[in-house]
N, C-alpha and C positions, 0 to 999 in steps of 0.2 A: 723212865717215861712211858709208859703201857700205850698204847694203842688201843683208843676205845674199840668196844666189842660194838656192836650194829645195835641190841639194842638201850646201850649210853648214846650212842649217836640220833641214834630216830626218838628217843626223850632229847636231848640237849638241843636238836636241832635250831638254830636261831628262834632260839625259848627266851635268849638274858635284854628284855629293850634293856637300854642306858638309860640312868636319870642321873648324868654327876653334877648336875646343876643343882641336885636337893639332898634336902641336909640326909643322911649324917657328915657325907662326903662337901655338900655344899658346896663344889670348886668356882671358879670364875668359869664366862664366855669362854674364854680362850682357852683357858684351861683342860676346859669340855669337850673343847672342838677337837684340836691336839690330840685328847687321848683315846676319843673317837678312833681315831684317823688313826694311830699308833693300833689299835685293838684289830678296825679291820686291817689291816696287813701282818697279823701276826697268824702264828700255824692256830691260832683257836678261834680263828675269825669264823668260823661253822656255827658255831654257839653264840654270836650278834645278831643284832634284834636290833631295834628304830633306837634313835637317838630322839628322844624324849627333848620338847621345847613348850617350855609356855606361850601361848599365842603372841602376846604383851609383848616377850622378847625376840619373835619372830625379826627386826629391824637390828638384833643385834646381833644375833647368831647369822644372817648378812653379812654384817662388818666382818664377824670375828672368823668368817669359811674363805675370805679374800684371798689370807696367803696359798690357799689350796685350790683357787679358779685353775690354775694345771694340771690338778691331777687328775688322771685314769683312771678306767673302770669304772664299776655301775653308775646311776644313782642315789646318795646319799638314801634311805628312806625314812621319813621324820615323822613320828605323833604329835600333836599338836593339842598343848593341854588346856583348856577353856576354863575349866572349873563352874559353876554354877550357871553364870548368868552367859550364857552361849547366844546372845542377842549380837554382840556384834563381833561376833569370831568369824562367821564368813564373811565373809566381802575382805577379811585380813590374810582369809586362806586363801581365797581364790585369786587376792592379787600374788602371791606370794608365790603361788602355784608356777602363773602365770609367767613370771620373772626367772626362776631359777628351774625351771621341772625340765630341763637336762641335767642339770647338778645335783641336784635337791628338790625331794616331792612330797608333800606331806600326803601321806594315803590313811593316815589313822587320825582321830578328833580322840580325847578322853573326857568327858560331862560328869555330873555329876546329878543325883538326884535325890531329894530327903524324904519322897514317897509317893506310892505310884500316879498318881494322879497330877505328878509335876513330870513323866519322864516324855511325856509327850512333849511337852513347852523346851525343856530341857535341850532338847535335839532337833526343833522343828525349822532353824534356824541354819542350821549347819549347810554346806552342802551335799547334797544327794550320791555323787560317787563316794564318798568316803566309808568305809567305818569305820564307827561306833560306838565305844564302848564307855556301859555308862555305870559310873560307880553307883552301887548302894550299900545301904547300911549291914551290918549284921547281927544288930542287937536282937531283930525279930525273923517270924520265919520267912525266908526271902521269895515264898512261892509268888506270892498276886505281885513286887516287883519286877520278879523273873519273866511277868507274865503280858506285861507292860512293857518290856524291850522286849519280847520277840516279839510282841503285835507290833511295835514302833520298827520293828525290820536291825536291831538293834544288838549288840555283845554284852555282857557284863564286866565290871571288873568288881574284884572284891580285894579291901583292903587287912591286910594280914601283917601289920604290925605300925610301929612309927621310931620316936623319938624318945619316947618316957614312955613307961610300964604300962601303967592302964591304955595304950593304945595297942596291944595284942588281943588280938579276939581267944576266945578260948576253938581247944580243939575240934569241939561238938559244934562250936559256928558253922567252922572251918568243912566238919563233914557233910554236916546240914547243907549247906551252902551247895556243894560240889554232889550232893545228893542230887538239889532241885534244880541244879541247874544240867544236870543229865536226866531225868524227867523230863522239863520241859524243850530239851536240845533247845539249851542259849550257853550259845560258847562264851568261855570267860579268861578273862586276863588278872593276876594278882598285881601289889603293888605291896614295898614297903617289909622290912623287916626280912626277906629271905635271903640274905647274904652267902649262911652257910645250908651247905648238901645236905643237912640231918637235925634234926629239930632235937633241942637243950636248951640250955643256960650261958648265954653270951650276954656280953655290955649292947645297951642299947645303944650307945653311938665310941665315938673313938676317943670319949675326951677320959684322964688319966681317972677319977673317979665317976668311972659313969655307974650308972646302976646295970644292973642285972634281968634278965626277963626270962622265960624261959621260950625261945624265939623258932618258929617252925621252920625245918628246911626244906627246898627249892625236888630235893628229893620227891619227899615225904608228901608234896601238896600235889606234882606233878604224877608221882606211881600213884596216888589215890586218885587223880585223874583217870588213870589209864585205867585202875579197876575196876571204879565208878562204871565206863563206856563195858565193859563186861558184865555186867551186871552183882560187881560187889553192895552188901547190904552197907546202910545211915552205918549201922552199925562198926562194922567192916574199914568204912571210911575213916572212919576220925580212930582207932588204932591206927591204921596207916597213915594217918597224922599226925599222929603224937611216939611211933615208932622214933626211939632215941638210940641204936643200936645198925650202924651205917654195917654193919657187916647182914645183915637181915635182908636189903634190896640186892642181892644178887645178878647182876648186869650180866648174864652171858651171852653168847653170839648169837642164840637162837633165840631167846629166851631170859625176862625178866621176872626171877622170885622172891615172894615175898610169903614166907611163914604158910609156905602151903598155896601160896595161891602160885598161877603160870600167866605173864603173854609176851607174846612174839612179839616181834621188831616191825611188820605188819599194823598187828595190833597197836599200839605204839603210835606208829603210825600214823593210824585211825584214827586214834583218841588227842593227837595234837591237832590235824587237821581240823576235828572238829564237837571238841570242847575243851583241854586244857594247852590253850592257846602262847601264851608270854606271862614272860611278869618281869616287872622293874625295879632294876637295883638301881643304886647310889655308885655302885662298885661291880666291873667288869671281870678285873681280874681277882678277888674277893672268891669270887664263885667261883674259878675255876682256876684256883692253890685248893679250896677248896678239894675239888675233886683228887687233885692230884696228893693232897694228904690222905685222902682215904683209899688210894693206889686203884683209882676207876679209869684213872691218864697216865 
């Protein structure tokens, strides 16, 4: 096992939000809770972010964590997924936090909007003290949508894959999204399809006969965010997103190097804090194992 370089630590710190309830893993609530608790106690916990739970399953979550009621440590940070209809989510989130704040706290909410005019409606009923991610479609130029999200004081969310081949966007769409997010100063998270460190062709589910698709690596996406923050062009970002050679990403102690571009650990931390915030993954172990496979851990 390699000790992670300071640059890798800066990039990966609390990067992976755990979405074990969602496809393709689709774990039961009990299994997902147990697995998250185990990851929190592991040597790799520094890379682990929030536990993602649908707001309609909060009662089920509360029952599943009863066996952990005597555990020690900080309160779990949760991200509540509310989808398009957020009207009834606010009271549920407030009630949950009031009952469980010493052990579990929802501090992030994820919702969806389908057009710029729907952004305010999507988040208007949610508690103002929470950080809100708004998922937006990537098919068209996202500038107008991102501008509405910024005006609402929210953050953006892009979907980078799914369990079907056609669920994956193009490298150009991802590069354009990151460029616009940096241009408009809108922090973002990504979700789906980022199990692997580097872009390549992989099965889209865990089934033996699963179709394969070009999937984008989490190193690609968040290195692109780092270099966008440092002034890279949209064309460069698209190239970073589509990079398929793991060796092209060199995490030296003081600098991240990619094909002539460099970023210091301080620059990486700045980009992580203000642009590329996190990604949701149905597996935490798979990204960790992927980093070990390319000898970064």
